[in-house]
C-alpha positions in Angstrom: 0.0 0.0 0.0 1.1 3.5 -0.7 1.0 6.4 1.8 -2.6 7.4 2.4 -4.0 4.4 0.5 -7.2 3.1 2.1 -8.2 0.3 -0.3 -8.1 -1.0 -3.8 -10.8 -2.5 -6.1 -10.4 -4.1 -9.5 -10.2 -0.7 -11.2 -9.8 1.9 -8.4 -7.6 3.1 -5.7 -9.2 4.9 -2.8 -6.9 7.1 -0.8 -6.9 10.0 1.5 -7.2 13.4 0.0 -4.2 15.7 0.0 -3.9 19.5 -0.6 -2.6 18.6 -4.1 -6.1 17.4 -4.9 -7.5 20.9 -4.7 -8.0 21.4 -8.5 -9.9 18.1 -8.7 -12.0 19.0 -5.7 -12.9 22.4 -7.1 -14.0 20.8 -10.4 -16.0 18.0 -8.7 -17.9 20.2 -6.2 -18.9 22.7 -8.9 -20.3 20.3 -11.5 -24.0 20.9 -12.3 -24.9 17.3 -11.2 -23.1 17.8 -7.9 -24.8 21.1 -7.2 -28.2 19.7 -8.2 -28.1 16.4 -6.4 -25.8 16.9 -3.5 -25.7 20.7 -2.9 -23.6 23.8 -3.1 -20.6 23.5 -0.7 -19.5 27.1 -1.4 -16.2 26.0 -2.8 -15.3 28.6 -5.5 -11.5 28.8 -5.3 -8.5 26.5 -4.9 -8.1 27.9 -1.3 -11.8 27.0 -0.6 -11.0 23.5 -2.0 -8.0 23.2 0.3 -10.1 24.1 3.3 -12.7 21.5 2.3 -9.9 18.9 2.0 -8.6 19.9 5.4 -12.0 19.1 6.9 -11.9 15.6 5.4 -8.3 15.1 6.6 -9.4 16.1 10.2 -12.2 13.5 9.9 -9.7 10.8 9.0 -7.8 11.6 12.1 -10.9 12.0 14.4 -13.2 9.2 13.1 -11.0 6.9 11.1 -13.0 7.6 8.0 -14.2 10.4 5.7 -14.6 10.9 2.0 -11.7 9.3 0.1 -10.4 10.2 -3.4 -11.2 7.5 -6.0 -8.5 7.2 -8.7 -7.9 5.1 -11.7 -4.8 3.0 -11.9 -3.3 5.8 -14.0 -3.6 8.1 -10.9 -6.4 10.2 -12.5 -8.8 11.3 -9.8 -12.4 10.5 -10.9 -14.5 10.9 -7.7 -15.0 10.6 -4.0 -16.4 7.8 -1.9 -16.5 7.2 1.8 -18.5 7.9 5.0 -19.8 11.2 6.4 -21.0 11.9 9.9 -24.1 14.0 9.6 -26.2 15.8 12.1 -29.7 14.2 12.2 -28.5 10.7 11.2 -27.9 8.0 13.7 -25.4 6.1 11.5 -22.5 7.1 9.3 -23.7 8.1 5.9 -22.3 6.4 2.7 -21.5 9.1 0.2 -20.1 9.2 -3.3 -19.7 11.6 -6.2 -17.9 11.2 -9.5 -16.9 13.5 -12.3 -19.6 13.6 -15.0 -17.2 12.2 -17.6 -16.8 9.1 -15.5 -20.4 8.4 -14.7 -22.3 5.4 -16.0 -19.2 3.1 -15.9 -20.0 1.4 -12.6 -17.3 3.2 -10.6 -19.8 4.5 -7.9 -21.1 0.9 -7.3 -17.6 -0.5 -7.3 -16.2 2.1 -4.9 -19.2 2.1 -2.6 -19.3 -1.7 -2.3 -15.6 -1.7 -1.4 -16.1 1.1 1.2 -19.1 -0.7 2.8 -17.0 -3.9 3.1 -13.9 -2.1 4.3 -15.7 -0.2 7.1 -17.6 -3.2 8.3 -14.6 -5.5 8.3 -11.8 -3.1 9.4 -13.6 -0.3 11.3 -16.3 -2.4 13.0 -19.1 -0.2 11.6 -22.3 -2.2 11.1 -25.3 0.0 10.4 -24.9 2.5 7.7 -27.2 5.3 6.3 -27.3 6.9 2.9 -29.2 9.8 1.6 -30.1 11.0 -1.9 -32.1 13.8 -3.4 -35.5 12.4 -4.2 -35.0 12.6 -8.0 -31.4 11.1 -8.2 -32.3 7.8 -9.9 -28.7 6.9 -10.6 -27.7 7.2 -6.9 -30.8 5.4 -5.8 -30.0 2.5 -8.1 -26.4 2.2 -6.7 -27.8 2.0 -3.1 -30.3 -0.6 -4.1 -27.6 -2.7 -5.7 -25.7 -2.5 -2.5 -28.6 -3.8 -0.4 -29.6 -0.5 1.1 -33.4 -0.2 1.8 -35.5 2.9 1.5 -36.8 3.9 4.9 -38.6 7.1 3.9 -38.2 10.8 3.3 -36.3 12.7 5.9 -35.4 16.4 6.6 -31.9 16.9 8.0 -31.3 19.7 10.5 -30.8 23.1 8.8 -32.0 21.9 5.4 -35.2 23.1 3.6 -35.7 20.0 1.4 -36.4 16.4 2.2 -34.0 13.6 1.2 -34.6 9.9 0.5 -33.2 8.1 3.5 -31.8 4.5 3.2 -30.2 2.1 5.7 -28.1 -1.1 5.4 
C-alpha cells in the first residue's frame, strides 16, 4: 500500500485526499450534477477546496474515515467515496460523487461496495445510512444494488428539502 491508501478495487484506488487534490475538488464540487443532487458547498477557489480537503483530513484523524479520493490505476482522480458523519443521522452516511465524464461506468457501485465492506470489516461499523435527493435515480440504483433499503423521506437539521433516507 502507498501512503494514504485506504483500499483497492479491481479498477480503483481509494486514498486519503491531499492538498494537491484541490483542482480536482474544485471541479467536482462545482459540477452541475453535484450542485443539483448533493448541494452547493460554497467551494469557489483553490483555497476553498484546500479548506474542504482539510475538513476531510481532520475526519480521517478523528473518526478513522471520511470521503476518500477515488483514482484510476493511472492516478487520475475521478471521484469521492466514503463515509460522512451528519447531524440528524444515527449512523455514518455512505457518500459518493464522480466527475460527470466518468459516470455510467460502474465506478460508484464498485467504490461504494468496497467502502461498505472495508468499514464493516476493518472499522467495525455495522449499520450505515445513505441519503439522496428524491430525484437522483442513478444514486438510488447504486444504493439498491448494495442492499440499502429505502426507509422514507427525511429532513436533515438546517435543510429546507427532504432527502430519500436509506439504511443497510
